[in-house]
C-alpha positions in Angstrom: -25.3 26.4 -11.8 -26.7 25.3 -8.5 -26.1 21.7 -7.5 -27.9 20.3 -4.6 -25.4 18.1 -2.6 -26.0 14.4 -2.3 -27.1 13.1 1.0 -24.4 10.4 0.6 -20.9 10.0 1.9 -18.4 7.8 0.1 -16.0 5.3 1.6 -13.3 4.8 -0.9 -12.3 1.2 -1.8 -14.7 -0.1 1.0 -12.6 1.4 3.8 -12.3 4.7 5.3 -9.4 6.6 3.7 -8.1 9.6 5.4 -7.4 11.8 2.4 -4.3 14.0 2.4 -6.1 16.8 0.6 -4.1 18.7 -2.0 -6.7 21.2 -3.3 -6.5 23.3 -0.2 -5.4 26.6 1.4 -1.7 25.8 0.9 -2.2 27.0 -2.6 -3.8 30.4 -1.6 -1.7 33.4 -1.0 -3.0 35.2 2.1 -0.7 38.2 1.4 -2.9 38.9 -1.7 -6.0 38.9 0.4 -5.1 41.2 3.3 -2.2 42.6 5.3 -4.2 42.8 8.5 -3.0 40.7 11.4 -6.5 39.3 12.2 -6.8 37.9 8.8 -3.4 36.2 9.0 -4.3 34.8 12.4 -7.5 33.4 10.9 -5.7 31.9 8.0 -3.1 30.3 10.2 -5.9 28.7 12.3 -7.5 27.3 9.1 -4.2 25.8 7.9 -3.1 24.5 11.3 -6.3 22.5 11.7 -6.7 21.1 8.3 -6.4 17.5 9.5 -9.7 17.8 11.3 -11.8 18.8 8.3 -10.0 18.4 5.0 -12.1 15.2 4.5 -15.3 13.8 5.9 -15.2 11.1 8.5 -18.2 9.0 9.7 -17.0 8.8 13.3 -15.4 11.9 14.9 -12.6 10.7 17.1 -10.4 13.8 17.3 -9.2 15.7 20.3 -11.1 18.8 19.1 -14.9 18.7 18.8 -17.0 19.7 15.8 -18.9 21.9 18.1 -15.8 24.0 18.7 -14.5 24.0 15.1 -17.7 24.8 13.3 -18.4 28.1 15.0 -14.8 29.1 14.5 -14.8 28.4 10.8 -18.2 30.1 10.4 -16.8 33.2 12.0 -13.7 33.2 9.8 -15.9 32.7 6.7 -17.9 35.8 7.5 -14.7 37.7 8.3 -13.3 37.1 4.9 -16.7 37.4 3.2 -16.9 41.0 4.4 -13.7 42.0 2.6 -14.1 44.3 -0.4 -13.0 44.1 -3.1 -12.6 40.4 -3.4 -10.0 38.8 -5.7 -9.4 35.2 -6.9 -7.5 34.4 -3.7 -10.4 35.6 -1.5 -12.9 33.6 -3.4 -10.7 30.5 -3.3 -10.4 30.9 0.5 -14.1 31.4 1.0 -14.8 28.3 -1.2 -12.3 26.3 0.8 -13.7 27.3 4.2 -17.2 26.4 3.0 -15.8 23.0 1.7 -14.4 22.3 5.1 -17.7 23.2 6.8 -19.5 20.8 4.5 -17.0 18.1 5.4 -18.2 18.6 9.0 -21.8 18.1 7.8 -22.9 21.7 7.7 -24.8 20.9 4.5 -25.8 24.4 3.4 -22.2 25.2 2.8 -22.0 22.8 -0.2 -23.6 25.3 -2.5 -21.7 28.1 -0.8 -18.4 26.4 -1.8 -19.6 25.9 -5.4 -20.7 29.6 -5.7 -17.4 30.9 -4.4 -15.2 28.7 -6.6 -17.4 29.9 -9.5 -16.6 33.5 -8.5 -12.9 32.7 -8.3 -13.1 31.4 -11.9 -14.9 34.6 -13.0 -12.1 36.7 -11.3 -9.3 34.8 -13.0 -10.6 32.6 -15.9 -7.1 31.3 -16.7 -6.3 30.2 -13.1 -6.5 26.4 -12.9 -7.1 26.4 -9.2 -10.8 27.3 -9.3 -11.6 24.2 -11.4 -9.2 22.1 -9.3 -10.7 23.1 -6.0 -14.3 22.8 -7.3 -13.5 19.4 -8.8 -12.2 18.1 -5.5 -15.2 19.5 -3.7 -17.5 17.6 -6.0 -15.4 14.4 -5.7 -15.7 14.3 -1.9 -19.4 14.8 -2.2 -19.8 11.9 -4.6 -20.3 13.9 -7.8 -17.7 12.1 -9.8 -18.9 13.2 -13.3 -18.7 16.9 -12.3 -15.4 16.3 -10.5 -13.8 14.8 -13.6 -15.3 17.6 -15.8 -13.6 20.3 -13.7 -10.3 18.5 -13.4 -10.1 18.3 -17.2 -10.8 22.0 -17.4 -8.0 22.6 -14.8 -5.6 20.4 -16.7 -6.0 22.5 -19.8 -5.0 25.6 -17.8 -1.9 24.1 -16.1 1.1 26.4 -16.8 3.6 24.3 -14.9 4.0 20.8 -13.5 1.9 20.4 -10.4 2.4 17.0 -8.7 -0.2 17.8 -6.0 -2.8 18.4 -8.8 -2.0 15.1 -10.4 -2.1 13.2 -7.1 -5.7 14.5 -6.6 -6.4 13.6 -10.2 -5.4 10.0 -9.5 -7.7 10.0 -6.5 -10.8 11.4 -8.2 -10.2 9.2 -11.3 -10.2 6.1 -9.2 -13.4 7.2 -7.5 -15.0 7.8 -11.0 -14.1 4.3 -12.2 -11.5 5.5 -14.6 -8.4 3.4 -13.7 -6.4 4.3 -16.8 -6.7 8.0 -16.0 -5.7 7.2 -12.4 -2.6 5.3 -13.5 -1.7 8.1 -16.0 -2.0 10.6 -13.2 0.1 8.5 -10.8 2.8 8.3 -13.4 2.7 12.0 -13.9 3.4 12.5 -10.2 6.3 10.1 -10.4 7.8 11.8 -13.4 7.7 15.1 -11.6 9.0 14.2 -8.1 10.9 11.1 -9.0 9.0 8.8 -6.6 5.5 7.5 -5.9 2.9 10.1 -4.8 0.8 10.0 -1.7 -2.2 8.3 -3.5 -0.1 5.7 -5.3 1.8 4.7 -2.1 -1.5 3.8 -0.5 -3.9 2.7 -3.2 -1.9 2.5 -6.5 -1.7 -1.3 -6.5 -5.4 -1.7 -5.9 -6.2 0.6 -8.9 -3.9 -1.4 -11.2 -5.5 -4.7 -10.0 -8.9 -3.4 -11.2 -7.8 -3.8 -14.8 -8.4 -7.5 -15.5 -6.3 -9.4 -18.1 -8.2 -10.7 -21.1 -7.2 -13.6 -23.5 -7.4 -12.9 -27.2 -7.5 -16.7 -27.9 -10.8 -17.1 -26.0 -14.3 -16.4 -27.2 -16.5 -13.8 -25.4 -20.1 -12.9 -25.6 -20.6 -9.4 -26.7 -21.8 -8.1 -23.4 -18.7 -9.4 -21.7 -16.5 -6.9 -23.6 -18.9 -4.0 -24.2 -20.6 -1.5 -21.8 -23.4 0.6 -23.1 -24.2 3.6 -20.8 -26.9 6.0 -21.9 -26.3 9.7 -21.6 -29.3 11.9 -22.2 -30.5 11.2 -25.8 -27.4 9.3 -26.7 -25.9 5.9 -26.0 -22.2 5.1 -25.7 -20.9 1.7 -26.8 -17.5 1.2 -25.2 -15.2 -1.9 -25.5 -11.9 -1.6 -23.7 -10.8 -5.0 -25.0 -11.3 -3.9 -28.6 -10.1 -0.3 -28.0 -13.2 1.4 -29.4 -15.9 3.8 -28.4 -19.0 4.7 -30.5 -21.5 7.4 -29.6 -25.0 7.1 -31.3 -28.4 8.6 -31.0 -30.7 6.2 -29.1 -33.0 6.2 -32.1 -30.3 4.3 -34.1 -30.4 0.6 -33.9 -27.4 -1.6 -33.5 -26.4 -5.3 -33.6 -23.2 -6.3 -31.8 -21.6 -9.7 -32.5 -19.7 -11.9 -30.0 -15.9 -12.1 -30.1 -15.2 -15.3 -32.0 -12.5 -17.8 -32.2 -11.1 -16.1 -35.4 -10.4 -13.1 -33.2 -13.1 -11.0 -34.9 -16.1 -9.0 -33.7 -18.6 -6.8 -35.4 -20.7 -3.8 -34.6 -23.5 -3.1 -37.1 -25.3 0.3 -37.1 -28.7 0.9 -38.6 -29.2 4.7 -39.0 -32.6 6.1 -40.0 -33.7 5.3 -43.5 -33.1 7.8 -46.3 -35.6 8.6 -49.1 -34.5 8.4 -52.7 -35.7 10.8 -55.4 -38.9 8.7 -55.8 -39.7 8.9 -52.1 -38.8 5.4 -51.3 -37.3 4.8 -47.8 -34.0 2.9 -48.2 -32.1 1.1 -45.6 -28.4 1.4 -45.4 -25.9 0.2 -42.7 -22.5 0.9 -41.3 -20.2 -1.7 -39.9 -17.3 -1.5 -37.6 -15.4 -4.8 -37.8 -12.5 -5.5 -35.4 -9.8 -8.1 -35.8 -7.0 -8.8 -33.3 -4.0 -9.3 -35.6 -2.3 -12.6 -35.9 1.5 -12.8 -36.0 2.8 -11.3 -39.3 -0.7 -10.4 -40.4 -1.0 -7.0 -42.1 -3.9 -4.5 -42.5 -3.6 -5.0 -46.3 -4.1 -8.7 -45.9 -7.2 -8.2 -43.8 -8.9 -5.5 -45.9 -8.1 -7.4 -49.2 -9.7 -10.5 -47.7 -12.8 -8.6 -46.8 -13.2 -6.8 -50.1 -12.0 -9.6 -52.4 -15.5 -10.3 -53.9 -15.9 -6.7 -55.1 -14.4 -6.2 -58.6 -14.6 -2.4 -58.9 -12.5 -1.0 -56.1 -10.8 2.4 -56.1 -8.2 3.3 -53.5 -8.9 6.7 -51.8 -7.5 8.9 -49.1 -10.5 9.2 -46.9 -9.2 10.9 -43.7 -6.1 11.8 -41.7 -7.7 11.0 -38.4 -5.5 8.0 -37.9 -1.9 7.4 -39.0 -2.3 3.9 -40.5 -5.3 3.9 -42.8 -6.4 2.4 -46.1 -9.5 3.6 -47.9 -11.5 2.1 -50.8 -14.6 3.2 -52.6 -16.4 0.3 -54.1 -19.2 0.1 -56.6 -21.0 -3.1 -57.6 -23.9 -2.9 -60.2 -24.9 -6.5 -59.5 -26.0 -5.6 -56.0 -29.1 -3.5 -55.1 -29.9 -3.3 -58.9 -33.3 -1.7 -58.2 -31.6 1.1 -56.3 -28.8 2.0 -58.8 -26.3 -0.6 -57.6 -24.2 -0.9 -54.5 -22.0 2.1 -53.6 -19.7 1.4 -50.5 -16.8 2.7 -48.5 -14.3 0.5 -46.8 -11.9 2.2 -44.4 -9.1 0.1 -42.8 -7.2 1.2 -39.7 -4.4 -0.3 -37.8 -3.7 0.5 -34.2 -0.9 -0.6 -31.9 -1.5 -1.1 -28.2 -1.4 2.4 -26.6 0.7 3.2 -23.6 -2.4 3.7 -21.5 -5.2 1.4 -22.9 -8.6 2.8 -22.0 -7.5 6.4 -21.6 -9.4 7.7 -24.6 -12.4 5.5 -23.8 -13.1 5.9 -20.1 -16.0 8.1 -18.9 -16.7 8.9 -15.3 -19.4 7.0 -13.4 -21.1 8.1 -10.2 -20.3 5.9 -7.2 -22.6 3.0 -6.7 -25.3 3.5 -4.1 -24.4 0.5 -1.9 -25.4 0.7 1.8 -22.7 -0.2 4.3 -23.1 -3.2 6.6 -22.9 -0.9 9.6 -26.0 0.9 8.3 -24.7 4.2 9.3 -27.0 7.1 8.5 -26.3 8.4 5.0 -23.2 6.2 4.6 -22.6 4.3 1.4 -19.7 2.1 0.4 -18.0 2.8 -2.9 -17.0 -0.4 -4.6 -14.9 -0.2 -7.8 -16.0 -1.8 -11.0 -13.4 -4.1 -12.6 -12.4 -3.2 -16.2 -11.2 -5.7 -18.7 -7.9 -4.9 -20.3 -7.3 -4.3 -24.0 -6.5 -7.4 -26.2 -2.7 -7.5 -26.5 -1.0 -6.5 -29.8 -2.2 -4.8 -32.9 -5.9 -4.5 -33.7 -7.3 -3.9 -37.2 -10.5 -2.1 -37.8 -12.6 -1.9 -41.0 -15.4 0.7 -41.0 -17.9 0.1 -43.8 -20.6 2.1 -45.4 -23.0 -0.3 -47.1 -25.2 1.9 -49.3 -26.6 2.2 -52.8 -26.3 4.7 -55.6 -29.8 6.2 -55.1 -28.9 7.6 -51.6 -25.1 7.5 -51.7 -24.4 11.2 -51.2 -26.7 11.6 -48.2 -25.6 8.3 -46.6 -21.9 9.1 -47.2 -22.4 12.4 -45.4 -24.0 10.7 -42.4 -21.2 8.1 -42.4 -18.5 10.9 -42.6 -20.1 12.6 -39.6 -20.1 9.4 -37.6 -16.5 8.6 -38.5 -15.2 12.0 -37.7 -17.3 12.8 -34.6 -18.8 9.7 -33.1 -16.1 7.0 -33.4 -13.0 6.8 -31.3 -10.4 4.2 -31.8 -7.4 4.0 -29.5 
């Protein structure tokens, strides 16, 4: 895939951060590329001068000029490019040299880096470094979504603990407005080396401060605690405070209620209508009800209170997706009499506060396009977006299918698909 690089440079946390890059040539074995002295000399030059070009800087104030470094790196790129056959180490090195040239604003090398990292992956599909290096390349160019995508692929291939990888993960997650992922990665570094990593030492506190405490005793309008990004033909509904993410087709209608004084909130889903055997279009709904638990309140208490008016209630084992679940199938002939009577599902779930609230909910966002006050050409300031924390303590969830006998089987199938594939509860 060809990706045209963005004509934008990012200043992290509204200041220029000299990044101590981890995804670099220190993780490339030159002995597996060549035994010739000229190649080792070239490699040594690249490593020895990393501090000049392993990141982009808006004002060049170094003792060596770009005009001297760029031709040298170009020459070394072509030197290694001429080698045959090429292996994963060669492609990683070519990608890295291209990345460094891009950092010095030789823009055509953006896609050259992407291409060579792609070739590295083809050469060694189980080597995590190709995804790691490519993800870091995207991150420094402002492509946060692609950066996170590649880091997640690299994570799946890690065969051993790599503190340098996790330090980079903390950095790119912070850039992508994923503070929980950044905190998780910082803690991974600390668990491996026994102390704070490079990123945490410098910016760990500012990442943690981006998660804003929230009071479960207050009321909140729905759009204070939900975000609704649209991705292609789907829309995500994410509430960090309530610990839930729902992914729906944009054609589906929803109604979201405010968080009330009784510590409850609701999310009503209106899927497309279903025809009964007589061809009549019938409306049915799904409901996700959330309740921050009071002291000594149980899930049984809550679901019994919600379902108390229904006389015919059969307990079922609906799913094993969550460990603390209660399921009921309910029929009520006095409701929807002209459609065979009501036929409903009530699924109750209890969730404790997770170690990293938001980790299952966060999605990467591209940096905001905010011009700097200095109005430097192509320069944008990245400003982090605060994230409200999860409500403290247990949260109960009741997921309801409100349907009728005429369309129960079809509506239950849609409900099951939504429950299994489109709903995430932390």
